[in-house]
C-alpha positions, 0 to 999 in steps of 0.5 A: 500520534499518526505520522511519518518517521523522520529520516534517519531517526526514530522520531514520529512527525505527527501528520495532520495533513499531506498535500501530495498523498491521494485525498482518500488517504488524507481523509483516512488519517483521523479515522485511523487515529481513532480506530487504532488507539485501542489496538496498541499497547500503551507505548506501542508502535505500528506500521501502516501501509496504504495503497490506492488500488483499482478496487479500493484501499488496501491496508497493511498493519504491523503490530509488533508484539501484539497477539492476534487473538480472536477478539482482536482479529474480530475487531480488526476485521471490522475496520474493513467496512468501517474505513471502506477498505478492500483488504486488511493484512495484519502482521502478514496475515489477511484478516479481512478482504472484500475484493482482491486489490489490483492495479492495471499496467498496460491494460493488464489487471494485476492482483497485489500481494499485501505490502507490494512496493509501489511508487507513492503517487501513480504519476510517478509510477507512470513516469518511470514506466515511460522512461524504462520503455524509452530507455529499452528502445528497440532492444529485442531481449530485456531482463527485468531484474526488479521482478515485482508486480509487472510495473515494468514488465507488462508495459515493456511486453505491450510495447512495439519493438 
């Protein structure tokens, strides 16, 4: 089963389609189901993080309690080409990378760390950036306490004051 964890529960809602997610991620669902079936313990779970970047799809995979031996590492590394991923990180370790995943904010390309927190859809991120820049207005000094990958810092730095 591949899906989302129900809010406030351990129940996994099986995912067949999702109309708000990028079509590339939705197309990946059946392929992930098949590709990961043999990598999990019989009653095991994993956590999958997928990010659409300017250079391709970035995937993080959490396989708790699964030993990353050589054969498993090799099988998982093949997923990068099989699933057309830019990078695959498993249990916090880079397993394979074809190109550094990156996004542009305010015209600046930023390499993303594995598992970087981003909004689920780019339009939400853009709306938040616009609101932050508007909210700051003409302030001459600004402190970005979020301090992520530049999501707010770069648009603020580029905005005229």
